[in-house]
C-alpha positions as CSV (number, residue, x, y, z in Angstrom):
1,M,8.7,1.3,-11.0
2,R,5.0,0.7,-11.7
3,T,5.3,-2.9,-10.6
4,L,6.9,-1.8,-7.3
5,G,4.0,0.6,-6.8
6,L,1.4,-2.1,-7.5
7,L,3.1,-4.5,-5.1
8,L,3.2,-1.9,-2.4
9,M,-0.5,-0.9,-2.9
10,L,-1.6,-4.6,-2.9
11,S,0.3,-5.4,0.3
12,A,-1.1,-2.3,2.0
13,L,-4.6,-3.2,0.9
14,A,-4.2,-6.8,2.0
15,M,-3.1,-5.6,5.4
16,L,-6.0,-3.1,5.7
17,M,-8.5,-5.8,4.7
18,A,-7.1,-8.2,7.2
19,M,-7.7,-5.6,9.9
20,V,-11.3,-5.0,8.7
21,V,-12.1,-8.7,8.6
22,G,-10.6,-9.3,12.0
23,T,-7.8,-11.6,11.0
24,I,-5.2,-9.3,12.7
25,D,-5.9,-7.0,15.6
26,P,-5.9,-3.4,14.4
27,E,-3.2,-1.4,16.1
28,L,-2.0,2.1,15.5
29,W,1.4,1.2,14.1
30,Q,-0.1,-1.3,11.7
31,S,-2.6,1.3,10.4
32,L,0.1,3.9,9.9
33,L,2.4,1.3,8.2
34,S,-0.4,0.2,5.8
35,Y,-1.4,3.8,4.9
36,G,2.3,4.7,4.5
37,L,2.7,1.8,2.1
38,L,-0.4,2.8,0.2
39,F,0.9,6.3,-0.2
40,A,4.3,5.1,-1.3
41,G,2.7,2.7,-3.8
42,V,0.6,5.4,-5.3
43,F,3.7,7.6,-5.5
44,C,5.8,4.9,-7.2
45,F,3.1,3.9,-9.6
46,T,2.5,7.5,-10.6
47,A,6.2,8.1,-11.0
48,G,6.5,5.0,-13.3
49,V,3.6,6.2,-15.4
50,I,5.1,9.7,-15.8
51,R,8.5,8.3,-16.6
52,N,7.2,6.2,-19.5
53,H,5.5,9.1,-21.2
């Protein structure tokens, strides 16, 4: 579960950084998707940490 969370967070951050640098054009749906992935990644990572304790 923690690995899934890390992968989701990294993919969201890569997408956000690509928008900041200008590699991809920032659009509303891409921003919402990346922030949603970031939220889901944090949730999955936290759930994995809590599950193991």
